[in-house]
C-alpha positions in Angstrom: -14.1 -13.7 -15.2 -10.7 -12.7 -13.7 -9.8 -10.2 -11.4 -6.9 -7.9 -10.7 -6.2 -8.0 -7.1 -3.7 -6.8 -4.5 -0.6 -8.5 -2.9 -2.5 -10.0 0.0 -4.9 -11.6 -2.3 -2.2 -12.9 -4.1 -0.5 -14.3 -1.3 -3.6 -16.1 0.1 -4.1 -17.8 -3.4 -0.4 -18.5 -3.3 -0.6 -20.2 0.4 -3.4 -22.0 -0.8 -2.6 -24.1 -3.7 0.8 -25.0 -2.1 -1.4 -26.0 1.3 -2.9 -28.9 -1.1 0.9 -30.0 -3.2 4.0 -28.6 -3.4 4.6 -26.4 -7.2 6.9 -24.9 -9.2 6.5 -21.4 -10.3 5.0 -21.8 -13.8 2.5 -24.4 -12.5 1.3 -21.7 -10.0 1.1 -19.2 -12.5 -1.1 -21.3 -14.5 -3.2 -22.1 -11.5 -3.6 -18.8 -10.3 -4.2 -17.2 -13.9 -7.6 -19.3 -13.8 -8.9 -17.2 -11.2 -6.6 -13.8 -11.3 -4.6 -11.7 -13.8 -0.8 -12.5 -12.9 2.2 -13.2 -14.7 5.5 -15.1 -13.7 7.3 -11.5 -13.3 4.7 -10.5 -10.4 4.5 -13.8 -9.0 8.2 -14.3 -8.3 8.8 -11.4 -5.9 5.7 -13.0 -4.0 7.1 -16.7 -3.3 10.4 -14.6 -2.7 9.0 -12.4 0.0 6.6 -15.9 1.4 10.1 -17.3 1.6 11.7 -14.5 3.7 8.4 -14.3 5.9 9.4 -18.2 6.6 5.7 -19.2 4.8 7.1 -21.6 2.3 10.6 -23.0 1.6 11.9 -23.6 -1.9 13.6 -26.7 -3.3 14.8 -28.0 -6.7 14.0 -31.3 -8.4 15.4 -32.6 -11.6 12.8 -32.8 -14.3 14.0 -33.6 -18.3 17.8 -32.5 -17.7 16.9 -29.4 -15.6 16.2 -28.2 -12.2 12.4 -27.1 -11.4 12.2 -24.9 -8.2 9.7 -26.3 -5.9 7.6 -24.4 -3.5 6.4 -25.9 -0.5 4.2 -24.3 2.2 5.9 -24.4 6.3 3.9 -25.0 9.2 3.9 -21.2 9.8 2.5 -20.9 6.4 -0.2 -23.0 7.2 -1.1 -21.0 10.1 -0.9 -17.7 8.2 -3.4 -19.5 5.8 -5.8 -20.4 8.7 -5.6 -16.5 9.2 -6.6 -15.7 5.8 -9.8 -17.9 5.9 -10.6 -16.4 8.8 -10.2 -13.0 7.5 -11.7 -13.7 3.9 -14.8 -15.5 5.6 -15.2 -12.6 7.8 -14.8 -10.2 4.6 -17.1 -12.2 2.4 -20.0 -12.4 5.5 -19.4 -8.4 4.7 -19.8 -8.0 1.3 -22.3 -10.6 1.2 -24.5 -8.6 3.7 -23.8 -5.3 2.0 -24.8 -6.7 -1.4 -28.2 -8.9 0.0 -29.1 -6.1 2.0 -28.8 -3.5 -0.7 -30.9 -5.7 -3.2 -33.6 -5.6 0.1 -33.4 -2.3 0.6 -34.0 -1.5 -3.3 -37.1 -3.4 -3.5 -38.6 -2.3 -0.4 
């Protein structure tokens, strides 16, 4: 199952992947596509914005006679990711409560 999501969720996904390891654009897109429907043309503006906000940096590395642009999370990006995790857990708990509460109320 894939979900269409907003830009904030996309930021969380990108930072989460990069918090585990550096990645280049195409590999990021493929990892995110496992969860949500996103194209490379959607992802690259997000990467540029996250760079501008200093949540990640980019560097080039040779691969097969060409350069690949890799992205790496910064310390500021790691802090932002921790904030996203807290916000997500709060949001998830409220949705879980609503869904479970809704089911219990229907059975009563």
